[in-house]
C-alpha positions as a printed NumPy array, in Angstrom:
array([[ -6.613,  16.498,  -0.663],
       [ -5.905,  15.168,  -4.136],
       [ -6.456,  11.409,  -4.343],
       [ -6.575,   9.444,  -7.571],
       [ -6.601,   5.667,  -8.042],
       [ -4.948,   3.899, -10.985],
       [ -5.637,   0.211, -11.569],
       [ -2.834,  -1.42 , -13.534],
       [ -0.908,  -4.618, -14.237],
       [ -1.934,  -8.255, -14.681],
       [ -3.248,  -8.488, -11.106],
       [ -5.304,  -5.285, -11.482],
       [ -3.421,  -3.613,  -8.658],
       [ -4.461,  -0.234,  -7.302],
       [ -1.912,   2.573,  -7.235],
       [ -2.79 ,   5.764,  -5.363],
       [ -1.604,   9.25 ,  -6.267],
       [ -2.   ,  11.378,  -3.152],
       [ -1.174,  15.048,  -2.675],
       [ -1.822,  18.085,  -0.5  ],
       [ -4.056,  20.673,  -2.193],
       [ -2.22 ,  23.636,  -0.714],
       [  1.436,  22.684,  -1.111],
       [  1.112,  20.336,  -4.107],
       [  3.432,  17.912,  -2.325],
       [  2.594,  14.361,  -3.336],
       [  3.329,  10.687,  -2.821],
       [  2.672,   7.513,  -4.773],
       [  1.406,   4.461,  -2.907],
       [  2.37 ,   1.213,  -4.668],
       [  3.735,   0.874,  -8.191],
       [  2.079,  -1.824, -10.309],
       [  3.258,  -2.761, -13.778],
       [  2.664,  -0.191, -16.55 ],
       [  1.442,   2.589, -14.24 ],
       [  4.598,   4.714, -14.437],
       [  4.141,   6.664, -17.664],
       [  0.537,   7.683, -17.015],
       [  1.4  ,   8.675, -13.455],
       [  4.234,  10.926, -14.574],
       [  1.991,  12.572, -17.157],
       [ -0.684,  13.221, -14.539],
       [  1.824,  14.512, -11.992],
       [  3.002,  17.058, -14.546],
       [ -0.584,  18.065, -15.369],
       [ -1.33 ,  18.705, -11.705],
       [  1.983,  20.46 , -11.064],
       [  2.848,  18.192,  -8.161],
       [  6.166,  17.925,  -6.362],
       [  6.634,  14.26 ,  -5.566],
       [  8.166,  13.491,  -2.189],
       [  8.275,   9.692,  -1.962],
       [  7.1  ,   6.298,  -3.18 ],
       [  5.412,   4.314,  -0.407],
       [  4.952,   0.553,  -0.677],
       [  2.261,  -1.267,   1.279],
       [  4.26 ,  -4.474,   0.823],
       [  6.787,  -6.036,  -1.533],
       [  4.81 ,  -8.482,  -3.674],
       [  5.827,  -8.001,  -7.3  ],
       [  2.404,  -6.808,  -8.452],
       [  2.791,  -3.769,  -6.158],
       [  6.436,  -3.035,  -6.964],
       [  6.937,  -3.735, -10.694],
       [  7.274,  -0.043, -11.648],
       [  9.046,   1.042,  -8.466],
       [ 12.518,   1.189, -10.041],
       [ 11.18 ,   3.169, -13.009],
       [  9.383,   5.727, -10.815],
       [ 12.31 ,   6.082,  -8.438],
       [ 14.652,   6.86 , -11.332],
       [ 12.319,   9.119, -13.339],
       [ 10.968,  11.15 , -10.408],
       [ 14.144,  10.991,  -8.301],
       [ 12.168,  10.093,  -5.206],
       [ 13.038,   7.875,  -2.231],
       [ 11.341,   4.513,  -1.775],
       [  9.85 ,   3.553,   1.586],
       [  9.013,  -0.011,   2.655],
       [  8.856,  -1.865,   5.965],
       [ 12.153,  -3.517,   6.832],
       [ 10.58 ,  -6.993,   7.002],
       [  9.624,  -6.717,   3.316],
       [ 12.845,  -5.078,   2.143],
       [ 14.645,  -8.242,   1.027],
       [ 11.971,  -9.078,  -1.523],
       [ 12.274,  -5.568,  -2.947],
       [ 16.032,  -5.953,  -3.295],
       [ 15.777,  -9.554,  -4.527],
       [ 12.438,  -9.904,  -6.359],
       [ 11.047, -13.407,  -6.002],
       [ 12.868, -14.155,  -2.75 ],
       [  9.433, -14.418,  -1.101],
       [  8.839, -17.642,  -3.02 ],
       [  6.168, -16.287,  -5.367],
       [  6.637, -16.869,  -9.109],
       [  7.331, -13.711, -11.104],
       [  5.12 , -13.329, -14.169],
       [  7.329, -10.53 , -15.505],
       [ 10.894,  -9.36 , -14.992],
       [ 10.965,  -7.158, -11.883],
       [ 13.95 ,  -4.797, -11.485],
       [ 15.419,  -4.756,  -8.   ],
       [ 15.061,  -1.634,  -5.876],
       [ 17.168,  -0.609,  -2.906],
       [ 14.841,   1.03 ,  -0.359],
       [ 15.884,   4.426,   0.95 ],
       [ 13.904,   4.357,   4.182],
       [ 12.189,   1.787,   6.369],
       [  8.622,   2.35 ,   7.514],
       [  7.832,   1.808,  11.184],
       [  4.603,   1.182,  13.064],
       [  2.95 ,   4.436,  14.229],
       [  5.364,   6.524,  12.172],
       [  3.839,   9.743,  10.825],
       [  4.712,  10.975,   7.342],
       [  3.997,  14.667,   6.773],
       [  2.858,  15.732,   3.325],
       [  2.013,  19.423,   3.481],
       [ -1.277,  19.526,   5.405],
       [ -1.683,  15.754,   5.266],
       [ -0.476,  13.308,   7.907],
       [ -0.107,   9.651,   6.931],
       [  0.152,   7.33 ,   9.893],
       [  1.867,   3.997,   9.253],
       [  0.084,   0.967,  10.685],
       [  2.152,  -2.22 ,  10.517],
       [ -0.285,  -4.961,   9.497],
       [  1.661,  -8.226,   9.085],
       [ -0.158, -11.317,   7.885],
       [ -0.317, -11.205,   4.103],
       [  3.415, -10.407,   4.232],
       [  5.716,  -9.858,   7.233],
       [  6.165,  -6.165,   6.472],
       [  2.736,  -5.241,   5.199],
       [  1.517,  -1.776,   6.179],
       [ -1.535,   0.44 ,   5.839],
       [ -1.494,   4.23 ,   5.581],
       [ -4.112,   6.057,   7.655],
       [ -5.158,   9.668,   7.132],
       [ -7.206,  10.21 ,  10.284],
       [ -8.371,  13.759,   9.546],
       [ -9.458,  12.792,   6.019],
       [-11.025,   9.534,   7.279],
       [ -9.169,   7.479,   4.694],
       [ -7.23 ,   4.209,   4.967],
       [ -4.985,   2.852,   2.202],
       [ -5.143,  -0.806,   3.163],
       [ -2.847,  -2.553,   0.683],
       [ -3.585,  -6.282,   0.652],
       [ -4.741,  -6.446,   4.277],
       [ -8.425,  -5.578,   3.771],
       [-10.427,  -5.824,   0.573],
       [-14.107,  -5.24 ,   0.038],
       [-15.673,  -8.289,   1.638],
       [-12.466, -10.218,   2.291],
       [ -8.793, -10.197,   3.315],
       [ -5.385, -10.725,   1.744],
       [ -4.291, -14.217,   0.724],
       [ -2.795, -16.151,   3.649],
       [ -1.523, -19.174,   1.689],
       [  1.658, -17.554,   0.391],
       [  5.092, -18.693,   1.663],
       [  5.686, -15.668,   3.906],
       [  2.072, -15.223,   5.094],
       [  1.163, -15.642,   8.762],
       [ -2.539, -16.082,   9.65 ],
       [ -2.068, -15.47 ,  13.378],
       [ -0.464, -12.11 ,  12.714],
       [ -3.226, -11.248,  10.248],
       [ -5.927, -11.722,  12.895],
       [ -4.111,  -9.291,  15.169],
       [ -3.693,  -6.782,  12.331],
       [ -7.382,  -6.935,  11.455],
       [ -8.339,  -6.492,  15.099],
       [ -6.319,  -3.262,  15.151],
       [ -7.999,  -1.998,  11.999],
       [-11.461,  -2.834,  13.348],
       [-10.978,  -0.062,  15.92 ],
       [-10.71 ,   2.647,  13.248],
       [-13.902,   4.764,  12.979],
       [-16.553,   2.957,  10.894],
       [-17.048,   5.848,   8.477],
       [-13.42 ,   5.591,   7.334],
       [-13.019,   5.144,   3.583],
       [-10.909,   2.09 ,   2.707],
       [ -8.946,   1.992,  -0.549],
       [ -7.553,  -1.524,  -0.978],
       [ -4.675,  -2.846,  -3.051],
       [ -7.131,  -4.541,  -5.411],
       [-10.782,  -4.08 ,  -6.208],
       [-13.416,  -1.586,  -5.164],
       [-13.471,   0.756,  -2.198],
       [-15.305,   0.027,   1.022],
       [-15.522,   1.442,   4.556],
       [-14.459,   0.034,   7.904],
       [-18.099,  -0.049,   9.001],
       [-19.223,  -1.897,   5.89 ],
       [-16.854,  -4.769,   6.695],
       [-18.856,  -5.999,   9.679],
       [-16.788,  -9.195,   9.877],
       [-13.656,  -7.3  ,  10.913],
       [-13.905,  -7.824,  14.694],
       [-14.471, -11.562,  14.092],
       [-12.143, -12.035,  11.121],
       [-10.591, -15.259,  12.429],
       [-14.042, -16.842,  12.753],
       [-14.948, -15.835,   9.197],
       [-11.686, -16.587,   7.406],
       [ -9.668, -18.776,   9.762],
       [-11.153, -22.037,   8.593]])
């Protein structure tokens, strides 16, 4: 497995370049501001064939370069249906836009438990609403890796004070993720990596963060 993390944009958002070693088929997970050019250069260096752009959710700091990457790489964009409107109409989620975000029409809608095949890799979609209605994580069970978006961070969780956030749904999402094997590597949407086991608060997230 090829997995590289690029931190970019004013919110220091993590973008993941993921590919199968054998087939060189790849995907991009999230598209923060100013990541596009360096990603394309690296994709060419590695000789990858890009299959899709996957979005963990539609907040602008994760989607700012989505239109650019879709056009340049000619790849389809995937997002959960409940977050699609904010992709098509940036700012419709009620969050102020710090930069101009081009709209993107999604090509496919992600669904809970859907499996995306990428050569020898299988990415399972886990719908994790809470931070946004259509937030998702991508789980590579065999590789023991979870791309958690803004659901889990090292030591904390995604912001629940935003207009479309729902704390009750977040507690349920975190309970689901707590059942993933503890040795699983977690790559969040911001900040440093962690593991499921390191985040010992997960089974009791509501008690820790519910106020």
